[in-house]
Backbone as CSV, one residue per row, in Angstrom:
resi,resn,N_x,N_y,N_z,CA_x,CA_y,CA_z,C_x,C_y,C_z
1,MET,78.612,91.359,104.642,79.905,91.208,105.267,79.756,90.780,106.716
2,ALA,78.806,91.381,107.414,78.599,91.060,108.824,78.187,89.600,109.003
3,ALA,77.425,89.068,108.078,76.950,87.689,108.181,78.111,86.692,108.208
4,GLN,79.185,86.990,107.512,80.351,86.093,107.488,81.034,86.010,108.844
5,HIS,80.747,86.958,109.717,81.374,87.000,111.040,80.335,86.871,112.144
6,GLY,79.257,86.178,111.856,78.244,85.914,112.876,77.251,87.029,113.093
7,GLY,77.252,88.031,112.243,76.337,89.154,112.392,76.900,90.216,113.320
8,LEU,76.086,91.183,113.637,76.513,92.266,114.521,76.445,91.813,115.978
9,TYR,77.321,92.349,116.766,77.356,92.018,118.192,76.100,92.585,118.846
10,PRO,75.422,91.820,119.698,74.127,92.261,120.218,74.174,93.250,121.383
11,ASP,75.355,93.580,121.889,75.448,94.468,123.054,75.518,95.924,122.596
12,LYS,74.434,96.689,122.830,74.376,98.089,122.392,75.429,98.953,123.084
13,LEU,75.732,98.673,124.348,76.733,99.465,125.070,78.120,99.317,124.435
14,LEU,78.480,98.097,124.059,79.775,97.904,123.400,79.791,98.555,122.022
15,GLN,78.681,98.449,121.289,78.600,99.093,119.972,78.714,100.601,120.118
16,ASP,78.061,101.157,121.125,78.150,102.601,121.369,79.587,103.019,121.686
17,TYR,80.290,102.179,122.442,81.692,102.445,122.780,82.550,102.471,121.509
18,VAL,82.360,101.482,120.630,83.107,101.442,119.367,82.763,102.663,118.523
19,ASP,81.495,103.023,118.457,81.074,104.213,117.702,81.739,105.477,118.241
20,GLN,81.741,105.620,119.559,82.296,106.823,120.185,83.795,106.952,119.883
21,VAL,84.530,105.872,120.056,85.976,105.921,119.778,86.214,106.157,118.289
22,GLY,85.443,105.495,117.440,85.588,105.676,115.995,85.320,107.102,115.565
23,GLU,84.279,107.707,116.105,83.962,109.097,115.765,85.068,110.050,116.215
24,GLN,85.665,109.774,117.359,86.780,110.609,117.819,87.960,110.502,116.856
25,VAL,88.214,109.300,116.370,89.302,109.101,115.404,89.029,109.925,114.143
26,VAL,87.816,109.852,113.638,87.460,110.577,112.415,87.585,112.083,112.631
27,GLN,87.046,112.574,113.737,87.038,114.010,113.995,88.431,114.592,114.202
28,GLN,89.374,113.763,114.592,90.717,114.258,114.888,91.736,113.845,113.817
29,SER,91.243,113.559,112.629,92.145,113.114,111.567,91.722,113.689,110.219
30,ALA,92.500,113.357,109.195,92.193,113.788,107.830,90.885,113.192,107.322
31,ALA,90.402,112.163,107.983,89.144,111.542,107.572,87.977,112.511,107.663
32,GLU,88.079,113.493,108.526,87.020,114.488,108.714,86.721,115.243,107.413
33,SER,87.733,115.407,106.573,87.551,116.190,105.343,87.233,115.328,104.122
34,THR,87.015,114.035,104.316,86.638,113.189,103.187,85.120,113.173,103.042
35,PRO,84.632,112.757,101.891,83.176,112.724,101.695,82.510,111.488,102.309
36,TYR,83.277,110.639,102.971,82.726,109.379,103.457,82.002,109.525,104.796
37,PRO,80.815,108.952,104.901,80.118,108.889,106.182,80.605,107.642,106.924
38,PHE,81.550,107.786,107.806,82.121,106.635,108.497,81.101,106.012,109.439
39,GLU,81.043,104.687,109.407,80.198,103.908,110.309,81.045,102.773,110.857
40,PHE,80.899,102.499,112.141,81.702,101.491,112.816,80.796,100.357,113.277
41,HIS,81.242,99.128,113.035,80.421,97.954,113.328,81.222,96.951,114.148
42,LEU,80.637,96.509,115.229,81.226,95.456,116.052,80.593,94.140,115.626
43,LEU,81.421,93.211,115.182,80.942,91.923,114.702,80.975,90.885,115.820
44,ARG,80.053,89.978,115.800,79.859,88.988,116.847,81.000,87.969,116.944
45,ASP,81.715,87.695,115.906,82.720,86.619,115.847,83.733,86.707,116.997
46,PRO,83.711,85.736,117.938,84.620,85.785,119.080,85.977,85.131,118.794
47,GLN,86.081,84.397,117.704,87.306,83.650,117.393,88.275,84.429,116.510
48,THR,87.730,85.141,115.546,88.564,85.861,114.581,89.076,87.158,115.191
49,VAL,90.385,87.357,115.083,91.015,88.580,115.571,91.312,89.424,114.334
50,ASN,90.391,90.361,114.036,90.540,91.106,112.795,89.709,92.392,112.831
51,ALA,90.125,93.315,112.005,89.374,94.533,111.720,89.611,94.835,110.251
52,PHE,88.630,95.451,109.613,88.782,95.774,108.197,87.844,96.906,107.835
53,ALA,88.111,97.508,106.689,87.290,98.621,106.205,86.888,98.358,104.764
54,LEU,85.717,98.823,104.425,85.241,98.751,103.047,85.294,100.145,102.436
55,PRO,85.412,100.221,101.117,85.388,101.542,100.480,84.104,102.276,100.865
56,GLY,84.232,103.535,101.147,83.062,104.329,101.473,82.892,104.618,102.951
57,GLY,83.710,103.998,103.814,83.677,104.363,105.220,83.105,103.349,106.185
58,GLN,82.774,102.166,105.727,82.293,101.125,106.632,83.501,100.460,107.293
59,VAL,83.571,100.507,108.629,84.693,99.954,109.379,84.153,98.867,110.310
60,PHE,84.821,97.720,110.324,84.388,96.575,111.111,85.500,96.118,112.044
61,ILE,85.126,95.677,113.244,86.059,95.063,114.179,85.341,93.863,114.789
62,THR,86.040,92.763,114.917,85.426,91.573,115.495,85.495,91.624,117.019
63,ALA,84.544,90.925,117.658,84.550,90.810,119.117,85.837,90.118,119.571
64,GLY,86.355,89.205,118.756,87.609,88.525,119.091,88.772,89.487,119.228
65,LEU,88.829,90.502,118.383,89.888,91.505,118.489,89.602,92.478,119.626
66,LEU,88.368,92.940,119.723,88.028,93.896,120.778,88.337,93.331,122.166
67,ARG,88.081,92.050,122.326,88.320,91.375,123.602,89.797,91.392,123.996
68,ARG,90.690,91.462,123.017,92.135,91.458,123.286,92.691,92.855,123.584
69,LEU,91.909,93.885,123.319,92.374,95.253,123.552,92.145,95.630,125.008
70,SER,93.074,96.398,125.574,92.955,96.727,126.995,92.671,98.199,127.266
71,SER,92.499,99.002,126.212,92.211,100.423,126.443,91.531,101.026,125.210
72,SER,90.929,102.186,125.440,90.308,102.894,124.316,91.384,103.408,123.356
73,ALA,92.591,103.647,123.865,93.689,104.076,122.989,94.043,102.966,122.000
74,GLN,94.043,101.723,122.466,94.320,100.612,121.555,93.200,100.460,120.530
75,LEU,91.960,100.623,120.973,90.837,100.574,120.028,90.956,101.698,119.015
76,ALA,91.325,102.892,119.473,91.496,104.027,118.560,92.595,103.738,117.542
77,ALA,93.653,103.071,117.962,94.732,102.732,117.030,94.240,101.770,115.952
78,VAL,93.469,100.769,116.358,92.933,99.798,115.388,91.971,100.490,114.423
79,LEU,91.024,101.243,114.978,90.047,101.923,114.116,90.723,102.980,113.248
80,GLY,91.718,103.667,113.799,92.466,104.658,113.021,93.186,104.029,111.846
81,HIS,93.724,102.846,112.076,94.395,102.126,110.983,93.396,101.831,109.856
82,GLU,92.218,101.375,110.223,91.202,101.054,109.217,90.669,102.316,108.533
83,VAL,90.464,103.373,109.289,90.045,104.656,108.706,91.108,105.133,107.720
84,GLY,92.362,104.917,108.062,93.461,105.282,107.162,93.375,104.576,105.820
85,HIS,92.924,103.326,105.828,92.743,102.612,104.558,91.677,103.295,103.706
86,VAL,90.594,103.715,104.329,89.513,104.386,103.584,90.019,105.710,103.014
87,VAL,90.729,106.475,103.837,91.259,107.770,103.389,92.263,107.566,102.259
88,ALA,93.105,106.543,102.370,94.087,106.271,101.311,93.401,105.897,100.008
89,ARG,92.307,105.149,100.110,91.552,104.814,98.891,90.987,106.070,98.253
90,HIS,90.523,107.001,99.087,90.002,108.270,98.550,91.113,109.002,97.794
91,GLY,92.312,109.036,98.383,93.445,109.676,97.710,93.780,108.987,96.401
92,ALA,93.711,107.661,96.407,93.996,106.909,95.182,92.928,107.168,94.124
93,GLU,91.660,107.257,94.556,90.584,107.564,93.608,90.777,108.954,93.005
94,HIS,91.147,109.899,93.855,91.372,111.274,93.391,92.509,111.292,92.367
95,LEU,93.602,110.605,92.673,94.737,110.553,91.759,94.346,109.877,90.446
96,ALA,93.588,108.797,90.536,93.159,108.098,89.322,92.291,109.001,88.450
97,LYS,91.396,109.775,89.077,90.553,110.699,88.302,91.399,111.773,87.636
98,GLN,92.397,112.286,88.374,93.278,113.299,87.795,94.036,112.723,86.598
99,GLN,94.543,111.505,86.763,95.304,110.883,85.681,94.412,110.602,84.479
100,LEU,93.178,110.164,84.735,92.240,109.933,83.643,91.939,111.241,82.920
101,GLY,91.708,112.300,83.697,91.439,113.608,83.089,92.598,114.078,82.233
102,ALA,93.825,113.916,82.743,95.008,114.324,81.974,95.134,113.498,80.702
103,ALA,94.868,112.207,80.812,94.956,111.342,79.624,93.921,111.756,78.579
104,LEU,92.708,112.080,79.034,91.673,112.514,78.093,92.048,113.829,77.420
105,VAL,92.571,114.765,78.206,92.991,116.044,77.635,94.096,115.819,76.601
106,ASN,95.060,114.969,76.933,96.134,114.666,75.980,95.586,114.017,74.717
107,ALA,94.671,113.064,74.890,94.103,112.379,73.727,93.343,113.350,72.837
108,VAL,92.551,114.218,73.449,91.800,115.208,72.669,92.765,116.174,71.994
109,GLY,93.817,116.555,72.717,94.817,117.455,72.139,95.496,116.844,70.922
110,ILE,95.852,115.574,71.044,96.489,114.882,69.914,95.507,114.768,68.759
111,ALA,94.277,114.377,69.068,93.263,114.263,68.014,92.993,115.614,67.369
112,ALA,92.929,116.649,68.185,92.664,117.985,67.650,93.809,118.450,66.768
113,THR,95.037,118.153,67.195,96.198,118.539,66.389,96.163,117.827,65.042
114,ASP,95.865,116.540,65.081,95.780,115.770,63.845,94.636,116.295,62.977
115,GLU,93.502,116.577,63.642,92.349,117.111,62.920,92.670,118.493,62.338
116,ALA,93.414,119.305,63.086,93.785,120.642,62.615,94.640,120.552,61.352
117,ARG,95.548,119.575,61.344,96.384,119.409,60.134,95.514,119.094,58.924
118,LYS,94.556,118.196,59.138,93.668,117.814,58.037,92.835,119.014,57.586
119,TRP,92.308,119.735,58.565,91.451,120.868,58.247,92.249,122.014,57.632
120,SER,93.478,122.234,58.122,94.255,123.354,57.580,94.654,123.107,56.135
121,ALA,94.766,121.847,55.760,95.070,121.540,54.368,93.934,122.039,53.479
122,GLY,92.713,121.968,53.975,91.560,122.461,53.223,91.170,123.866,53.655
123,ARG,91.995,124.497,54.512,91.777,125.846,55.025,90.442,125.984,55.766
124,ARG,90.127,124.945,56.559,88.923,125.000,57.378,89.340,125.193,58.835
125,PRO,88.561,125.914,59.612,88.908,126.115,61.018,88.680,124.835,61.831
126,LEU,89.384,124.727,62.947,89.211,123.603,63.872,87.766,123.593,64.351
127,PRO,87.143,122.452,64.365,85.727,122.390,64.761,85.497,122.931,66.177
128,ARG,84.655,123.931,66.263,84.354,124.537,67.564,83.614,123.560,68.476
129,GLN,82.866,122.648,67.886,82.149,121.672,68.703,83.111,120.842,69.549
130,LEU,84.253,120.469,68.992,85.248,119.686,69.716,85.782,120.481,70.905
131,ILE,86.105,121.720,70.687,86.623,122.573,71.752,85.542,122.799,72.807
132,LYS,84.320,123.090,72.373,83.224,123.324,73.303,82.953,122.082,74.140
133,TRP,82.975,120.910,73.532,82.745,119.664,74.268,83.801,119.468,75.341
134,LEU,85.042,119.703,75.001,86.128,119.511,75.965,85.978,120.455,77.153
135,VAL,85.714,121.698,76.900,85.589,122.684,77.970,84.350,122.416,78.817
136,CYS,83.233,122.122,78.189,81.973,121.933,78.933,81.900,120.603,79.652
137,SER,82.675,119.611,79.235,82.607,118.308,79.887,83.328,118.291,81.220
138,MET,84.177,119.251,81.475,84.879,119.330,82.745,84.171,120.355,83.607
139,ASP,83.735,119.941,84.799,83.111,120.885,85.713,83.913,120.944,87.001
140,ALA,83.480,121.751,87.950,84.228,121.948,89.195,84.343,120.660,89.991
141,THR,83.315,119.800,89.962,83.408,118.572,90.746,84.430,117.614,90.158
142,THR,84.570,117.614,88.844,85.578,116.770,88.208,86.962,117.250,88.592
143,GLU,87.146,118.546,88.596,88.456,119.114,88.870,88.836,118.995,90.338
144,LEU,87.885,119.167,91.232,88.198,119.226,92.654,87.965,117.937,93.401
145,SER,87.333,116.957,92.801,87.001,115.738,93.563,88.185,114.834,93.726
């Protein structure tokens, strides 16, 4: 990604400044409680006025945008906006996992009900393996992630 914008900016002091402001944004927001290791990158591109984030916590700002900002508060606003995208993706991933889990439980429930009808006709108990698989396949990380 950095290569498309001329690589990383070569000034360590400016990169340190972006890192410091970015870390303050993370520490003072909901991003602190996400599993993402946020990293902030200053890109060399002096023409493009842009900032963006990748899933997982990689945040980028171009030198062209940084040059237009006049305070650390403005930089914090830009980086905060991008951090917000990462946090929102985490929320969307969490919701998608919950919905997938609910769909699987419903599907197993429907299958088990149908299977129970078939088995009850022959007076056989519902297969314990099916129940055991459902219970054991869900762990705390699935439920809480």
